[in-house]
N, C-alpha and C positions, 0 to 999 in steps of 0.2 A: 271367305275371310277366316283367319285363324280363330280357334275357339276362344283364346284370350281369357279374360276374367269372367266371361259368361259361364265358364264351367267350374267356377269356385264352389258352386252349390253341390258339386259331386262329393266333396269331402264329407258333407253331412249326409246327403242322400244315399251315397253308396255305402256308407258305414252301416246302414241298416237294411238295405235292399235284400241282401242274402240272408239276413238274420231274422226275417219275419217268419220264424219257425214255431210251430206248435209242438206238442208232444210227438213222439214218432218212433222210428225204428230202434229196436234194441234198447229203449229207454234213454237214448242219447240225442234226442231231438230229431226233427224232420221238418219237411215243408212241402207245400204244393203251390204251384203258380209262381209267377214272377220270373220264370226262367228265360233263357235266351233262345231265339230262333236259330238253329244251327245252319251252317253253310252246307250246301249240297242237298241231295235227295233226302226226303223224310222217311219215316218208318214205312215198310212195305215195298220200298223201291230197290232194295239190294238183293243180290243173289242168295245171300245167307245172312240171317239176322238172329241175334241172341239178346235176350232181355234179362236184366239184373235188377233186383230191388232189395233194400234192407229188410223187407218183409218176406222175401222169397225163401227158397230152399234149394240146396244143391242136389237134392234128389228129384227136383223138377226138370222138365225138358228144356227150360230156358225160352219158352214161348211168351207171348205178350200176356196171356192169362195165367201162366204158370212160370214165373221168372225164377232165375237162379238167385242165390244169396251172395256169392262172393265173386270178386274179379278173377280169382285164380281158377275157378271152375269155368268161367267164361273163356279165359285164355286157353284152357285145355280143349274146349270145344272148337275154338278158332283154329288151334293147331291141328286138330283132327280133320277139320274141313280143308285146311291148306294142304294137308298131306295128299288130298285127292286132286288138288289143283285150284288155283285162285279162280273163283267164279267171275264170269265176264262182267257182271254187275256189281262185283265187290262184296265186301263183308262189313257189317255194322254191328257193334255191340251197344245196345241202348241201356243207359243207366236211368232208372226211374227215380222219382223225387226222394230225397232223404239225405241223411248224413252217413257216409261210409267211413268208419273209424279204422285207420290203418295202423297196424303194428309191424308190418313188413313191407318191403318195397315190391311193387309189381314190376318184375323184369320182363322186358320185351326184347327179343333177339331176332336173329335170322329166321327162327321157327315161326315168328309171329308177323312176318313181313308180307306186305303186298308189293305193289310197284308204285312208282311215282305218279303214274297216270291212273292207276286203280288202287288207291290206298285202302288199308284196313282202318276203319273209322271206329274210334271209341268216343261216344258222345252222350251228353246229357239229353234226356228225352225232351223234345220240343215243348215249350211252355211250362216246364217244371224246373225247380231249383235243385240242383245236385251239388253236394259238397263232399269232397274227399279230404279228410283231415287227419293230421297226426297228433290230435289232441283229445283229451277226455273232458267230458262235461262234469261240472260240479253243480249240484242243486243248491239253490239259495237257502233252502230249509236246513241244509247241513250246517250252516253257519250259526254260531251262537255268540251273544255278547261276552266280551272279556269283562270279568267282574273284579272287584277288589280282592276277592279270594285267590285270584290267579297269581302265580309266581312271577309273572311279567308285569304286574300292575304298576309297580314303581318305576319300571323302565319307560312307561308311556309318557308322552308329553301331556301336560295338563289338558290341552285342547282335545286330546284323543280319548281321555278317560270317559267311559260311558258311551262312546261312539264306535270304537273298533270292534270288529267281529273276528272270530277264529273258527277254523275248521281243522279237524284231525284227519289228515290225508290218509294215513295208514288204515284208519278205520273204514275207509271207503276203497281200499284196495290199491292205493297209490303210494308207492314207496321209492320209486326211482325219480329222484329230483335232479339228476345230473350234477355236475360240479361246476361251480363258478371258476372260470379260467381267465387268465389275462387275454384281452382282446383289443383290437385296434391296430395301429400302425406297428408293423413288425411281428404281429401274431396271426396265427391261422387256426384258432380254436373254435369249436362249436359252442352253441348256446346251451345254457342249463334250462331248467323248467321256467317257462314264462306264463304269465297270467293275462288273459284277455277278457274283456267284458264288452258284450255287444260288438265283437269283432275288432276291438281296439286293444292293442297290447298296453298294459298298464305299467307305470313306472315303479321300480323299487323305491322304497321309502328313502328320502334323500334330504340333504341340506346343502345349500339353500334350495327351496322349491323352485320348480321351473319357471314360475311366473314372478319370482322376486327380481325386481329390477330397479336400479337407481338411475333416474334420467341423467344422461351425460351432458356436459356443457357443449355448446355449439360455438362456431366461430362468429356468430352474429349476436351473442349474448351481451348484456350490459355489464356483467361482471363474471369473473371466474375465480376459483381458488386453486392455488398451487400447493401440492402435498409432497412429502418425501423427506428423507433424512439427508438434508442438503447442507453443504458448506460452500460459501456462507449461507446462513439460514434465510433464504428468500421466500420461504413458504408464506402463505397468507392470502388475503383477498386482493384482487386486482380489478379496478373499475375501468370501464370504457371511457376514454377521453377523446377519441377521434375514430375516423375510419381510415384504414391504411390497406392498400392492396385489395380494396373491395370488401374487407372484413373488419371486425372490431379490432381496435388497438387499445392496449390497456396500460395503466400505471399501477404500481403497488401502493396500497394504502399504508403509508409509513415508510420511512427511509431505512436502509440497511447500512450500518456503519457510516451514516451520514450521506448515503448516496441513494439516488432514485433509480429503482429497477423498472424496466419497461418490457412489455410483452407485445410483439407485433409480427406480422408476416411481411415478407419481402420477396419480390420477384425481380430478377436481374439477369443480364446476359454476360457471359464470360467466354471468350474465345469462340463465339458463335453458338454457344449452348445456353439455353434458358434454364435458370435454376429458380426454385421456390423453396422457402424455408421459414420456420418460426424461430424467433430469437427471444431469449430472456436475458437482458443485458442492461448495462448502464449507458450504452451508446445512445445517440440521438435517434428519435423515432424515424424509421424509414431508411436507416443507414446500415451497412454491413458492420458488425461489431468491431471495435478497434480499441486500442489502449490496453492497459494492464489488468483491468478488473476481470474477475471470473465471469463466465457466461455459459448459457446452455443453448442447444439448437435442436431442431427437428426438421429434416428435409421432407416435409409432407404438406399437402394442402390443408389438412384438418389437424385437430389436436391429437396428441399421443404422448408417449414417453419421450422426454427431452434429455439428450445426452449432455454431460458436463464437458467443459474444456477450459483452457487458459487458467488452470488452478482451481476450478470448481470441482466438487465431488458430489456423487449421488445423482440418480435420475429424477428429474422434476416431473411430477405426475399431475394430471388434471382431475383425477378421481380419488376420492377418499379410500384409504386401504380397506375399510369395512364395507364399502359399497358392493352392490351386486350387479352383475351384468347378465340379464336374461337367464337367471338361474345359476350363474357361476360366481364363485368367490375368487379372490386373487391370492397368489402366493405373496406373503408379506415381505420376504427378503430372500436373497439368493441362498440356495441350500447346497447340500452335498449331493452325492450321486443317489442317495436314497432318502434324504430328510429334507423337510421344508417347514416353515412356520406360517401361521395364519394370524390375522389381526384380531379375530374374535376369540372369545373364551368358550364358544359353543362346544368345542371338543371335550370340555369337562363332562359332558353328558355321555360320551362315547367310551369311556375308559374300561367299562366292563363288557362292551359289545364283542361277541365272539367271532364275528365274520364281517368286519367292516371293510369297505372298498372305497376307492376314489375313481372318478372319471376325470381326466385332466389332459391339458396341453402343457406339459411340463418343460418342454424345450422350445418348441416352435408352435405357432398358431396353425400350422398345416399338418400336425401329427398329434392325434389324441389316443389315449389308451385307458383301459380299465385295469386297475392294479390293486392288489390286496394291501391293506394296512397291517403292518407287523406289530407296531406298538405306538402308544400315545404318551407323550410327556406333557401332561396338562399344565403344570406351572410354567413351562417354557413355551407353551402353545405350539408344540412341535409334533409332527407326524413322521413316523419312519415307515417306509414302504417295504414290502416283502421281497422286492427285486428291483434291480436298476432299470429305470424307465429307458426305453430306446431313445437314442439320439442325444441323451444328456452328456454322453462322452464328448460330443461335438461342442457342447456349450460349457463344459467344465462344471456340470451340476445342474440341479433344478433351478430355473431362472425366476427372478422376482417378477411380479405382476402377471404371471401366467395364470390362465383360467383353470379352475377345477371345482368339483363338488364331491361331497361324500355321499355314499349310497349303501344300500343293503343294511340299514340301521332301523331296528324297531323303535329306537328312541326318536327317530325323525319321521314317524308315521303321522303326518299332520294335515293331509289333504285327501279328499275323495279320490279313490282309485289307487292310492299308494298302498303298497303291500310289503310284507316281509315273511320269509319262510325260515323257521328254525329247523335246520337240517338235522339236528340231534333228536328232536322230538317228532318231526314231521307235522308240526302245527303251523298253519298258514294264517297270518294276521292281515286284516284288510280294513281300511276305512271305506265303507260302502259308497258306491256312486248313487246318484238319484235313481229312483225306481228299481232299486237293486232286487227286490223280491221277484220281479218279472223279467230280469235281465238274463241273457245267455252268458254263462260263465264257463270258461274253458282253461285248461292248463296243457301246454305243449308237452308231449311225451316221447314222440318217435324221433329217432335220430335221422330218419329219412334217407334218400328222397322218397316221395310217394310213387313216382314212376321213374324207371331207369330204362332208357333205350340204348342197348349195347349192340352195335353193328346191325341194327335193324334198318330196313328200307321201306319207304312207302307206308307210314302209319300216321294217322291224324288223330290228335286228341283235342276235343272241342266241347264248348258249351257246358262248362262246369266250373266250380270253384275249387281250387286247391289251396289248402290252408295249414298253417301252424305246425311246422316241424322244428326240430332243434338245429337242423342243417338246411338243406335246400328242399325244393319241391319237385323239380324235374331235372334229371341228368340225361344228356344225350352224348354218347361217345361213338365216334366213327359213324359208319352207315351213310345213308343218303335219303333225302326227301322226307324227313320227319317234320311234321307241321303241328305247331301249337296255335290254336285259333279260338278266339272268343272265349278266353279263360280269364277268370279272376284269380290272380296269384297273390295271396295275402299272407302276411305275417310269417314269412320264412325266417328262421333263425339266422341264416347266412344268406348267400346268394339264392334268389328264387329259382333261376334257371342257369344251368351250367352246360354249355355246348363245347365239346372238346373234339375237334377234328370232323371228319366226314365232309359231305358235300350237299349243298342245296337244302340245308335245314332252314325252316321258316318259323318266325314268331309273328303272328298277325292279329290285330284287333284285340289284343289282350290288355288287361288293366292290372298293373303291378303296384301293390299297395304295401308300404311299410316293411320292405325287406330289411332284415337285420343288418345286412351289408349290401353288396352290389345287387342291382336288379337282375341283370343278365350278364353273365360272363360268357363270351363267345370267342372262340379261336378256330382257325381252320386254314387249309392251304399250306403251301410250302414256299418259304421265302427264297432259298437258293435257286429253285427252279421257277419261281413266280407262278406256281400252280394255284389257280383261284379255288376258293371254297364255294363261292357264290351263295353263302348264307345271307339271309335277309331278315331284318326286323322292321316292320311297317305298321303304322296306324295303331301304335300302342301308347298307353298313357302310363307314365311313371310318376309316382308321388311318394314322398316320405322315405325314399331309399336311404341307406345309411342310418337307419333308425337307432341302431345300437353303436356301431362303429362309425363315427362321424366323418372321418376323412379317408380319402382314397377308396370309398365305397360308392362309385358312381351309379347312375341309372344303367348305363351300359359300359362295360370294359371290353374292348375288342382288340384282337391282335391276329397276326397271320396275314392272309392275302385275300382280297376280293370280297369284302363284306359290305353290304348296303344297309344303311340306316336312314330311313326316310319317313316323312309324314308322322312323326311321333310328337308327343307332348311330354315335357319334363318339367316338374314344378315342385316347389316347397321341399327342399332338401338342403342338407348342411354342407355338401361339397359338390364336386363337378357333376354335370349331367352325363358327359361322355369323356372317357379317357381312352385314347387309341394308340396303337403302335402297329408297325408292319407296312404293307404296301397295297396300293390300288383299292383302297376303301372309298366309298362314296357316302358322304354324310350330307344329306340335303333335305330341305323343306321341313325341317323340324322347328318347333317352337320350344324355347327354353326360358323359363322365368323363375325368379325367386329361388335361385340355387346359390350355393356357396355362402349360406347364411351364417355359418358358425365355423369359419376358417380364415386363413390368410394366405397370401402368395398362391392363389389357386385360380383356375379359370373354368367357366361354364363348359367349354370344350378345351381339353388339355392333352398335350403330348410332349415328350421330352427326349433329348440327347440321342439322336440317331441320324447320322449322315445318310443312311440308306432308306429313310422313310419316304421313298419316292412314289409318285402316282396317286397320292391321297388327295381327294377333292372335298372341300368344305364349301358348299354353295347354297344360297337361297335359304338360309336359316334366319329366324327371328329370335335374337337373344336380348332379353330386356329385364330391367329391374333386378339387377344383380348387386347385392349389397351384403355386408357382413356385420355381425355384432362386435367384431374385433377391430381395433384401430390399426393394427400392425402393418403388414406389407401390402394390404389391399387385395381385392378380388377383381377378376377381369373377365372379358368376354371370350375371345379366342386366345389361348396362351400356348405359344410355341416355345417351350423352355429349353435352355441349355443346348442350343445349336442344332435342334432338330431341323431337317432340311428336306426340300423338295415338295412342300405342301402348297396346294393352290387354294386360296380363299377368295371367293368371288361372289358378288351379289348378296352378301349378307347384310342384314340390318341389325346394328348394335345400338340399343337405345336404353338410356338410364343405367348404364354400367358404371358403378362408382369408381372403379379403378381405370385400367386401360381397356379401350375397346379391343385393340389387338396388342398383345405383348409379344414382341418378336425377339427371341432370345439369342440372336446372332447366328442363326443357321444360314445355310447356303441355298440358293435357287428357290426361295420361297416367293410365291406370286400373290400379291395382295392387290386386288383390282376390283373396281366397280362396287365397293362397299359403302354403305351409309353408316356414319358414326354420329350419333345425335345425343346430346345431353349426357355425355360420359365424362369421366375424369380427364383422361387423355384419349385422343383418337388412336395414336400410335406411340408405343414405347419401344424403340429399337435399341439393340445393344450389340456388342462384340463378345458374346458369351464365351465362345471357345477360347478366343485369344485372352480374354480377361482372366478366365480360370487358369489357363496355362501360366500366365505371367504371375498369378497370385501364388504359385507354388503348388499347383495341383496337377502335375503332368500325368500321373497315373489315372487320376479321375477322368481327365479329359481324354487321354489316349485310349483308355479302356472303354469309355463310353462312346467314342466315335470311330476311331480307326480299328481297334481290335474287334469290335462288333461288326464292322463293315467287312473285315477280312473273312469272318466266318460265313458271310453271304456269297463269297466267291464273285465279288462284284466286278472284277475285270474280265470274267468269262461270260459266255452267252447263257441265258438271254439278257443278263444285265447290261452287257457292253453295248448292245444295240438299243435296248429299251430305254436305258438311262445313261446316255453318253456323258452328261455333266457329272454324274456320280463316278463313272468309270475313269474319268480324267483325274480323280484325286490320287495322289501318290500312295503307294502301299508301303511306304517306309516313313516311320515317324520322324526320323532325322531330316528327311526331305521336307516333310510337312512343316516342321518347325524352323527350318533354315530361313535366313533373312528375316528374323523376328516374326516368323509365322506368316509372312507375306508371300502369297495371298491366301493360303489355304485355311487359316484360322479366322478369316474375316468373312462377313456376309456377302460374298461375291454372288453375282447372278440373280440377286433379288430384284423384284419389281414392286413399286408402290405407285400405282397410276390409276387415274379415273376414279378416285375415291372422293366422297363428298361428306363434309363435316358441318355441324351446326351446334352452337351453344354448348360446346365442350369447354371444360376448364382450360384445357390447352389442346392445341392441334397435335404437335409432335413434342415429345418429352425431351429428346436429344437428337439433333440432326447429324452429329458427327459420325455415328456408325453408318449413316445412309450414304456417305461419300463412296462406299464400296458397292452400292446397289448398281445393278445394270441399267435400271430405268426409273425415273421419277418424272411424271408429267401429267398435266391436265387434272390435277387435284384442286379441289375447292375447300378451303380451310374453314370458312365460317359464313354460310349464307343459308337463309331459310329455304329448305327443300320444297316447301309447299305441299304438305301432305293433304290428303282428302279430308281427314277428320282426326287430327292428332289428339284432341281431347277425349276421343273414344278409341284411341289406339288403332284407327284405320290409317296405317302408314303407306297406303297406296300413293304413289306420286301423281299429282295432278298433271294434266297434259301440258301445262305451262311451267312445270318444274324446271328450274335452272340445271338440275342434274341431268335431265334428258338432253340438254344442249351441249353437254360435254362430248367431244368427238369420240365415237366408239362406245359410249356408255350404253349398256344394255338394260332395258326395263326389268325390274325385279317383280316376279309373280307373287306379290304379297298375299293376295287373297287365296292363293293355293297352298300357303304354308300352314303346317300343323295338321292335326287330325282331319281326315276327310269325313264330313258329317255322315255320309252314307255308310261309313265303315265303322262307326262307333259300336261298341258292344251294346246290344239292346238292353233296356232296363228290365 
């Protein structure tokens, strides 16, 4: 059975397993015990073995009783041995317990290579905890209270006075703090210095705090309030008077210009298409608005920002402008390319802050950025940014109601763990966490990576923790047969692992925790020749990825040809678990839960705009409990965006997805078969994405994203012509593609939606019109209990009498084989 919620305890347990360290090597901490049992032979079984210890010496011979001190000396000895020939029993470098503080990358190249059958192994010693880190330890005794004599005393919040501690970093040899740089959507900058306590990266002092939240109204409430700068002014309290469309229906308390305004949801069909919308109108309850009075609308199942029409103005909101949404404030009104206003006067406290930043979604809920504040106009409650946020050119400026918070403010140091670094003086200020005097405190220093495999072959890195750099932890470029196994990969400033090219690289049984951006970025193979890379990622756990850059920082981002991602667990992250592109990838038997938590218009598995994305298979995955704190465009299970084509989705279970179980963006030749969609918003949301974009006046966007990219793949030549004949049939002339109003090439021809089973979704299919182009639709069940073995405990194995199994050709889904294989979990 999948690991499911039984593994939630890992978040607490794992946070301290590797940190049970006493004093140790070089005054930087160390530990014994609690390590993992490595794969393969143990000490004494290899043809040549070297031992390294933080307490060793490079003048030693590198034996078990006289170990070396540095990885570089161990590498030199490995190279000398390989120069004589690879021993038939291989080579092992054993790292003994302790913390290895790195200030340079260990480069491993062809000189350090074994073979794929006899790899050179770099391993933590069995039963001992080995940590290779790019950070420096701070001693709790270095911190002293900030007193009223301090020059920063008056900048502190009243709650912080007498609580905040400070440490003079230069006095302890730390002067490289890095530079805070714009990061997020559209940026590719490294992290600056980060602070961690007991293995958890702590937040920069911020407003509002991450736990500040104003409960939002629900569609079942007995009353709601409408806010906004509206004409006519229909703001105020609305009380429930009945149930309409299965949810509360409301009337305003008090007339507006002598007329009664009503708020209700309506579902109706028009030209064979089902629609659903909220209306704020004077029309009769349960009717489509009519007449001359102004009204507002929202085409969503749940509440959100309602647009004006028929003479109305201003967006009607259900949330007070000063409310907080899980640590985010809202832009008060539409701004310029660099300015926006806020509803609160909190910014009066920030006018003298020297290095204030914001983190926000200033154009769309699917694109966040960290950006510097250039100036503050307190009387106008206006913030001016130091550069134009990406994508705001598409929206005509910073948009109202978009989420943001201010950060890097000493004035907002108001909770345990929050911190601020004065880069001019080198003084770090911290509200201490519980048991701070005995905590492990570290600051990231190294620009990384810790290990760099460049054209190496046959090397295995295993049984250790790699932690805390300002960039990544492991880079693999070209080469073949590099294996990362049973590693803890924690607190990377950017992507934890970067694999670029090569063949048959493997990441197995690793636990990736709190990557600043993507967990693993992997590419390999050659698309024009369809040469496979055969990289693989299996039995890994990904949690907290996108810790700093919230969007488009998935657990895994894969591209190229022939990569397998199977038996992994992805959970608790702000955006997608997987984003893929390329050909012939296999994504199977993964469990994905509680992702896309702070975004919109996103999917747990996501890909976009590629007519040539053929041969990719997404099967037997369990995607569940996908929901966002934002009300906007929704979050989905499997999201095939903007006409991506040639994807097979079969045997997946999509459960409790708040948006669409499958969002099909109008691509060609997509096969959606044998899937279970249960308790989701919609089971399927089809579209004619390519045609719609072309008709909307975006020919370059569509042509460049589909045909131009396809031409670069030489798709009419071999091996494409025989491997993907449906793709090769697409005309190579845009004029031909768009002739006859784009019929048939811009439509979702060749798609199949068959043998799918739905139950208790808000809707089965959002819009059936695009499906008239599908090649096949048959044997689907829209709404019937599938008879799970134990749904209350999320055992979604189908009972033997399940009606799904009675569908002709329906294949049983191996539910209990999905997710991490228990025998392959990293030992505690």
